[in-house]
C-alpha positions in Angstrom: 0.0 0.0 0.0 1.3 3.4 -1.0 0.1 7.0 -1.0 -1.7 6.6 -4.3 -3.7 3.6 -3.0 -4.9 5.6 -0.1 -5.7 8.5 -2.4 -7.8 6.4 -4.8 -9.6 4.8 -1.8 -10.3 8.2 -0.3 -11.7 9.6 -3.6 -14.0 6.6 -4.0 -15.2 6.9 -0.4 -15.9 10.6 -0.8 -17.8 10.3 -4.1 -20.2 7.7 -2.5 -21.5 10.3 -0.2 -24.5 11.9 -1.7 -24.4 15.0 0.5 -20.9 15.8 -0.6 -21.9 15.6 -4.3 -24.8 17.8 -3.6 -22.9 20.5 -1.7 -19.8 20.4 -4.0 -21.2 20.0 -7.4 -24.8 20.9 -7.6 -25.2 23.6 -5.0 -22.6 25.9 -6.5 -24.3 25.7 -9.9 -27.6 26.5 -8.4 -26.2 29.5 -6.5 -24.4 30.9 -9.6 -27.7 30.7 -11.6 -29.8 32.4 -8.8 -27.2 35.1 -8.1 -26.3 35.7 -11.6 -30.0 36.0 -12.7 -31.2 38.0 -9.7 -28.4 40.6 -9.8 -27.9 40.8 -13.5 -29.7 44.2 -13.5 -27.3 45.8 -10.9 -24.1 44.3 -12.4 -24.8 44.3 -16.1 -24.9 41.8 -18.9 -21.3 41.8 -19.8 -21.9 43.8 -23.0 -20.5 47.3 -23.6 -22.4 50.1 -22.0 -23.2 52.7 -24.8 -24.5 56.0 -23.4 -26.9 57.7 -25.8 -27.3 61.5 -26.3 -29.0 63.1 -23.3 -32.0 65.2 -24.1 -31.7 68.2 -21.9 -34.1 71.0 -21.3 -32.7 74.3 -20.3 -35.0 76.7 -18.2 -33.7 80.3 -18.2 -34.9 82.5 -15.4 -37.2 85.4 -16.0 -34.6 87.9 -15.0 -31.9 86.6 -17.5 -30.7 88.8 -20.2 -29.9 87.6 -23.7 -26.3 89.0 -23.5 -25.5 88.0 -20.0 -22.1 86.5 -19.1 -23.8 83.3 -18.1 -25.8 82.9 -21.2 -22.9 83.4 -23.5 -20.7 81.1 -21.5 -23.4 78.5 -21.4 -24.1 78.9 -25.2 -20.4 78.5 -26.0 -20.2 75.5 -23.7 -23.2 73.7 -25.4 -22.1 74.4 -28.9 -18.4 73.0 -28.3 -18.0 69.7 -30.3 -17.6 67.3 -27.4 -20.8 68.6 -25.7 -23.0 69.1 -28.8 -22.5 65.3 -29.6 -23.3 64.4 -26.0 -26.3 66.6 -25.3 -29.4 67.4 -27.3 -30.6 70.7 -25.8 -34.0 72.3 -25.8 -35.1 75.7 -24.3 -38.1 75.3 -22.1 -40.6 78.1 -21.2 -41.0 77.1 -17.6 -40.3 74.5 -15.0 -43.7 73.0 -15.3 -43.2 72.4 -19.1 -39.8 70.7 -18.3 -41.4 68.4 -15.6 -44.2 67.5 -18.1 -41.7 66.8 -20.8 -39.7 64.5 -18.5 -42.8 62.6 -17.4 -43.8 62.1 -21.1 -40.2 60.8 -21.9 -39.5 63.8 -24.2 -36.5 64.8 -22.0 -33.9 62.9 -20.0 -32.8 65.7 -17.7 -33.5 69.5 -17.1 -31.4 72.3 -15.9 -32.6 75.5 -14.3 -30.6 78.7 -14.5 -31.7 80.3 -11.2 -32.5 84.1 -11.0 -29.7 86.2 -9.8 -27.0 84.0 -11.1 -25.4 86.9 -13.0 -25.5 89.1 -10.0 -23.8 86.4 -8.0 -21.0 86.2 -10.5 -20.5 90.0 -10.4 -20.4 89.8 -6.7 -17.6 87.2 -6.8 -20.0 84.5 -5.4 -19.9 80.8 -6.6 -22.4 79.8 -9.4 -24.8 76.9 -8.9 -27.3 75.4 -11.3 -30.4 73.5 -10.4 -31.6 70.4 -12.2 -34.5 68.2 -12.4 -33.8 64.5 -12.8 -35.4 62.1 -15.2 -36.3 58.5 -15.3 -32.8 57.0 -16.3 -30.2 57.2 -13.5 -27.3 56.8 -15.9 -28.4 59.7 -18.1 -29.0 61.7 -14.9 -25.4 61.1 -13.8 -24.2 62.2 -17.4 -26.3 65.4 -17.2 -25.1 66.2 -13.6 -21.4 65.5 -14.5 -21.4 67.7 -17.6 -23.1 70.8 -16.1 -21.1 70.5 -12.9 -18.1 70.7 -15.1 -19.6 74.0 -16.5 -20.2 75.6 -13.1 -16.8 74.5 -11.9 -15.2 76.5 -14.7 -17.4 79.5 -14.0 -16.4 79.4 -10.3 -12.8 79.1 -11.3 -13.1 82.3 -13.3 -14.9 84.0 -10.4 -11.9 83.0 -8.2 -9.6 84.5 -10.7 -11.6 87.7 -10.6 -11.5 88.0 -6.9 -7.7 87.7 -7.1 -7.0 89.9 -10.1 -9.8 92.4 -9.9 -13.5 92.8 -11.1 -12.3 93.8 -14.6 -11.7 90.1 -15.3 -15.5 89.5 -15.0 -16.0 91.9 -17.8 -13.3 90.1 -19.8 -15.3 86.9 -19.5 -18.0 88.3 -21.9 -15.5 88.8 -24.5 -14.0 85.3 -24.2 -16.9 83.2 -22.9 -15.3 80.0 -24.3 -12.2 80.1 -22.2 -11.5 76.6 -21.0 -15.2 75.6 -21.5 -14.7 73.9 -24.7 -12.2 71.3 -23.8 -12.7 68.2 -26.0 -13.3 65.7 -23.2 -15.6 65.8 -20.3 -16.6 62.2 -19.8 -14.6 59.2 -20.5 -16.3 55.8 -20.6 -14.0 52.9 -20.1 -14.1 49.2 -18.9 -11.2 47.6 -16.9 -9.2 45.2 -18.9 -9.6 45.0 -22.7 -11.3 48.0 -24.1 -15.0 47.1 -24.7 -15.4 44.3 -22.4 -17.0 44.0 -19.0 -18.1 41.0 -16.9 -21.6 40.0 -16.3 -23.2 39.0 -13.0 -23.1 35.5 -14.0 -19.4 35.7 -14.6 -18.8 37.4 -11.3 -20.6 34.9 -9.2 -19.3 32.0 -11.2 -15.7 33.1 -10.1 -16.6 33.9 -6.6 -18.7 30.8 -6.0 -15.9 28.5 -7.6 -13.3 30.0 -5.2 -15.6 29.5 -2.3 -16.8 26.0 -3.0 -13.3 24.9 -3.8 -12.3 26.0 -0.3 -15.1 23.9 1.0 -13.2 21.0 -0.2 -11.0 21.6 2.9 -14.1 20.8 4.8 -14.2 17.3 3.4 -10.5 17.0 4.3 -11.3 17.8 7.9 -14.2 15.3 7.9 -11.8 12.6 6.5 -9.1 13.2 8.9 -11.3 13.0 12.0 -13.3 10.1 10.6 -10.3 7.9 10.8 -9.7 8.8 14.5 -13.4 8.5 15.5 -13.8 5.2 13.8 -10.4 4.0 15.2 -9.4 2.8 11.7 -6.3 5.0 12.0 -4.8 2.5 14.2 -5.1 -0.1 11.7 -3.5 2.1 9.0 -0.6 2.9 11.4 -0.1 -0.8 12.0 0.5 -1.3 8.3 4.2 -0.9 7.1 3.7 2.6 5.9 4.5 5.9 7.7 2.1 8.4 9.1 3.2 10.9 6.5 2.2 8.5 3.7 -1.1 8.1 5.2 -1.6 11.8 5.7 -0.4 12.6 2.2 -2.7 10.0 0.6 -5.8 11.4 2.3 -4.8 15.1 1.3 -4.1 13.9 -2.3 -7.5 12.3 -2.5 -9.3 15.5 -1.3 -7.2 17.5 -3.7 -8.3 15.5 -6.7 -11.9 16.0 -5.6 -11.4 19.9 -5.4 -9.8 19.9 -8.8 -12.6 17.8 -10.3 -15.1 20.1 -8.7 -13.4 23.1 -10.4 -13.4 21.4 -13.9 -17.2 20.5 -13.6 -18.2 24.0 -12.4 -16.1 25.8 -15.1 -17.4 23.4 -17.9 -21.0 23.5 -16.8 -21.2 27.3 -16.2 -19.7 27.6 -19.7 -22.3 25.4 -21.4 -25.3 26.2 -19.3 -24.9 29.9 -18.5 -22.5 31.0 -21.2 -19.9 32.2 -18.7 -16.7 33.3 -20.8 -13.7 32.3 -18.5 -11.2 34.1 -20.9 -8.6 32.8 -23.3 -5.9 31.5 -21.0 -6.9 27.9 -20.0 -3.5 27.1 -18.5 -3.7 30.1 -16.2 -7.1 29.0 -15.1 -5.6 25.5 -14.2 -2.8 27.2 -12.3 -5.3 29.3 -10.4 -7.3 26.2 -9.5 -4.3 24.4 -8.4 -3.4 27.3 -6.0 -6.9 27.4 -4.6 -6.7 23.7 -4.0 -3.4 24.0 -2.2 -4.9 26.7 -0.1 -8.2 24.8 0.6 -6.1 21.8 1.8 -3.7 23.7 4.0 -6.4 25.7 5.6 -8.3 22.4 6.3 -5.1 20.8 7.7 -4.4 23.7 9.9 -7.9 23.8 11.3 -8.0 19.9 11.8 -4.7 19.8 13.6 -5.5 22.6 16.0 -9.1 21.5 16.8 -10.1 18.9 19.3 -13.0 17.3 17.5 -14.7 17.3 14.2 -17.6 19.5 15.1 -15.4 22.4 16.3 -13.1 22.1 13.3 -16.0 22.1 10.8 -17.6 25.1 12.4 -14.3 26.9 12.4 -13.7 26.1 8.8 -17.1 27.3 7.7 -16.6 30.5 9.6 -13.2 31.1 7.8 -14.7 30.4 4.4 -17.7 32.7 4.8 -15.7 35.4 6.3 -13.1 35.3 3.5 -15.8 35.3 0.9 -17.7 38.2 2.4 -14.8 40.6 2.9 -13.4 39.7 -0.5 -16.7 40.7 -2.2 -17.7 37.2 -3.0 -21.4 37.8 -2.1 -21.5 41.5 -3.2 -18.7 44.0 -4.1 -17.8 46.0 -1.1 -16.3 49.6 -1.6 -15.1 50.2 1.9 -11.3 50.8 1.7 -10.5 49.2 5.0 -12.3 46.0 4.1 -10.7 46.0 0.7 -7.2 46.1 2.3 -8.1 43.3 4.7 -9.4 41.2 1.8 -5.9 41.3 0.2 -4.9 38.8 2.9 -7.5 36.3 1.8 -7.5 33.5 -0.8 -10.8 34.5 -2.2 -9.7 38.0 -3.1 -6.8 37.0 -5.3 -8.6 34.2 -6.7 -11.6 36.3 -7.7 -9.4 39.0 -9.2 -7.5 36.5 -11.2 -10.5 35.1 -12.7 -12.1 38.4 -13.4 -8.9 39.8 -15.0 -9.0 36.8 -17.4 -12.7 37.2 -18.1 -11.9 40.9 -19.1 -9.0 39.8 -21.4 -6.7 41.9 -19.2 -2.9 42.0 -20.1 -1.2 38.8 -19.0 1.1 40.8 -16.7 -1.9 42.0 -14.7 -3.3 38.5 -14.6 -0.1 37.2 -13.3 0.2 39.8 -10.6 -3.0 38.4 -9.0 -1.9 34.8 -9.5 1.5 35.5 -7.9 -0.2 37.1 -5.0 -2.4 34.0 -4.7 0.7 31.8 -4.7 2.3 34.0 -1.9 -0.9 33.5 0.1 -0.9 29.7 -0.5 2.9 29.5 0.3 2.3 31.1 3.6 -0.5 28.7 4.4 1.8 25.7 3.5 4.5 27.1 5.7 2.0 27.4 8.7 0.5 23.9 8.0 3.9 22.4 7.9 5.0 23.9 11.2 1.8 22.7 12.9 2.1 19.3 11.5 5.6 18.9 12.8 4.5 19.8 16.2 1.1 18.0 16.3 1.3 15.2 13.7 -1.5 13.0 12.5 -2.0 10.2 14.9 -4.5 8.5 17.2 -4.6 9.8 20.7 
């Protein structure tokens, strides 16, 4: 009997357990389908986001004059090439007309030039516009961004006037387009390869794959404690093989199970849900190997420091859930502190590696995440090795 005999026996034993097959192979596919379908509206479909022209209504105050500084500056701003392609502007007679047009879908966004805006500029005060939001949040954001850029430039010129003197305000009328016709105001981009973005199904396929591969460490814990609880470890130790061979055989069997799980999830999500895993299959294999190593080492550490199977299983599940949560596996988290903590987890680097490949990012960017995943796995191997040398795997 050698390590591979123990490995084959371990694999056959695990595959006979229906609950293991359900939890490791069927459950992740169901979760990917449910999360990918339910959250597809919040994360996108993986297709390029094309922002159409925003139909904007401009409502001038009754006190505005045709030749005011604000009107001339606004006219120059709206007729600049970049803005004229982005906005379709209509003058509205009143706020009520603008609201009616927004409700009927004739406008996407409306801007009110408040009364006294010209006087505020002459007095050296900041300029502020008012807007009425439409039905589309994306178009609202575009409108707010564009007109905030306009008021920021007016306020900059006001600040210059306060420093250099009021005559600069008059000069604004003669050069109303100064710095207001810059060619670019909004840049739409996607991470990775230009024109690509990942869908909710891709995101949760990557996150659930990482999480459930870590759950293979739970089967390792169950296997290690099962031999002790059933006292079959005594028989194995009576055979002419060392404890290290027994231990390595059981770990190898569970590792093959984890890798088999990864292959099934990747292939099934590609066939059933159309998940695009990128164009680097060998890098996907490398990532799965590193996650498998991390899963086994975490399971070893937990099993060797725990007194019984119940406490070890509870600890392992808590670790997996915590790492998945703070790495954004359930939902992306924008908190900077949480993001920094997540960089110490297996899930973070595994998820980022998969996502970078899905986005067809440069290989150097993908390798950075894989190297960091390898560093985390190496640290776990070192810790597991130290604990095994002190504790060992034997019947007590």
